[in-house]
C-alpha positions, -999 to 999 in steps of 0.1 A, spaced: -643 115 -413 -669 100 -390 -700 106 -411 -712 111 -447 -749 121 -446 -771 125 -476 -792 157 -475 -829 152 -483 -842 187 -473 -829 221 -462 -833 210 -426 -805 185 -431 -781 215 -436 -789 230 -402 -755 219 -386 -733 229 -415 -702 248 -402 -672 241 -381 -664 204 -384 -693 198 -408 -690 207 -445 -712 203 -476 -701 180 -503 -709 188 -540 -685 173 -566 -656 169 -542 -630 177 -569 -613 202 -546 -624 188 -512 -608 155 -518 -577 169 -534 -559 177 -501 -562 170 -464 -591 185 -445 -581 177 -409 -606 202 -395 -636 183 -409 -654 153 -394 -687 152 -412 -699 157 -447 -734 165 -459 -740 155 -495 -758 181 -516 -762 158 -546 -791 140 -530 -813 172 -528 -821 168 -565 -816 204 -575 -821 211 -612 -789 218 -630 -803 244 -654 -835 264 -651 -849 291 -675 -869 320 -662 -900 334 -680 -881 367 -683 -853 351 -702 -829 347 -672 -808 316 -664 -805 298 -631 -777 273 -626 -781 250 -596 -751 249 -573 -745 213 -580 -746 219 -618 -714 203 -633 -689 220 -656 -698 194 -682 -734 207 -682 -722 243 -682 -701 236 -712 -730 222 -732 -749 255 -729 -726 270 -756 -740 247 -782 -776 245 -769 -785 282 -769 -782 312 -792 -775 338 -766 -749 364 -778 -728 353 -749 -732 315 -755 -696 308 -764 -685 320 -730 -698 291 -711 -676 265 -728 -646 290 -730 -648 295 -692 -648 257 -686 -617 252 -706 -599 275 -681 -601 247 -655 -570 226 -653 -587 192 -653 -596 162 -674 -631 153 -685 -634 133 -654 -631 165 -633 -656 183 -656 -681 155 -648 -680 161 -610 -667 197 -604 -697 220 -597 -705 257 -602 -712 263 -565 -682 244 -553 -659 264 -577 -672 297 -566 -672 287 -529 -636 276 -530 -629 311 -542 -595 305 -558 -585 336 -579 -583 313 -610 -617 297 -604 -633 297 -639 -669 296 -626 -662 328 -606 -648 343 -638 -679 333 -658 -704 344 -633 -687 377 -625 -682 384 -662 -720 380 -667 -729 400 -636 -745 370 -620 -758 368 -585 -752 339 -561 -782 327 -541 -772 319 -505 -791 297 -480 -784 309 -445 -785 288 -414 -814 308 -400 -836 297 -429 -834 330 -448 -821 336 -483 -800 363 -500 -786 372 -533 -750 386 -536 -731 396 -568 -705 369 -575 -680 396 -581 -685 408 -546 -687 374 -529 -651 364 -536 -629 387 -516 -594 371 -519 -573 340 -525 -596 314 -509 -617 339 -490 -652 350 -495 -683 366 -479 -698 333 -468 -708 332 -432 -706 299 -412 -734 277 -422 -740 294 -455 -747 272 -485 -745 282 -522 -779 273 -537 -777 287 -572 -762 312 -596 -786 335 -615 -778 353 -647 -801 380 -660 -815 382 -695 -797 414 -704 -763 399 -696 -771 368 -716 -779 391 -746 -745 409 -743 -718 401 -767 -687 387 -750 -649 384 -756 -627 360 -737 -590 359 -732 -568 336 -710 -531 333 -706 -509 309 -686 -472 303 -682 -476 268 -697 -501 253 -722 -520 234 -695 -511 257 -665 -535 274 -642 -547 307 -655 -523 336 -650 -549 361 -662 -584 356 -674 -602 386 -688 -638 388 -700 -654 417 -719 -691 422 -724 -709 447 -746 -746 450 -737 -773 458 -762 -774 494 -749 -737 497 -758 -724 496 -722 -690 479 -718 -679 458 -688 -644 444 -684 -639 417 -657 -604 407 -647 -598 375 -627 -570 350 -620 -544 379 -623 -561 396 -593 -569 381 -558 -605 388 -564 -627 398 -595 -621 434 -606 -647 450 -629 -643 482 -650 -676 497 -663 -682 522 -691 -714 536 -708 -697 527 -741 -665 512 -754 -637 533 -739 -608 547 -757 -576 527 -755 -558 551 -733 -587 554 -708 -589 516 -705 -552 511 -701 -551 538 -674 -579 521 -655 -563 487 -657 -531 503 -644 -551 516 -613 -560 481 -603 -543 472 -570 -552 436 -566 -524 420 -587 -508 391 -569 -479 367 -572 -478 329 -569 -460 301 -587 -483 306 -617 -472 342 -623 -456 373 -609 -478 403 -601 -460 426 -627 -464 400 -654 -501 395 -646 -506 433 -648 -488 436 -681 -506 407 -698 -540 418 -684 -534 453 -699 -527 436 -733 -556 413 -732 -579 441 -721 -570 461 -753 -575 430 -775 -610 427 -760 -617 464 -764 -608 462 -800 -629 431 -806 -660 446 -790 -656 480 -806 -679 472 -835 -717 479 -828 -738 450 -814 -760 437 -842 -796 446 -839 -807 410 -842 -788 400 -810 
């Protein structure tokens, strides 16, 4: 590394790309060699708010929001989905020290299949706000941004600015399941179900697949229908944390547990 530069404005991000990368928490960036990099631009000095609430009931998480802060949302709010924020954070294999520095934007941009912030955001149909090198902005569903093991739709120079979650998703009741080959191992499968106030049912499979896979229904599906749709998923993968056939089998089981849990009607008060 030849330079570590604090960013004070968006103009300081103009040369991001190639040998220049952005630095958020650094929990992954500093965990292994990065021989292609020579310069880092620190996003922490931009002063982005970690959490913002929209007048319409939506939630905006700054890209530099830490997992520690994300976890606290479960006890600070009464959204029907509130437990999911802490649950997703517990899927990260890391101590409280990692929680204190690892960021929402960094976890999504790294795009590992087991990235818990990808799971959380995809499960709540969140959009990621991107800053492009030409000065324009765009919004992309997190479920579409991550395309594979360590790959995504980010173009050279793109910077993740925030993650936005709509009010309707926040009002949806959620169910969470995670399984790993060891008690503290990386997720072998992480499945999130959500039942919205209109009765719609969304199942999001991550960690077991190379990218988020979502199944959508106007209401809670029958067990056979859900199982058949899980069986049609083609993105199962194998690594030291689990074989593809095992990931498929356990995801099918977890999906049925979630379907059963969310089969009862959403309370009117939610």
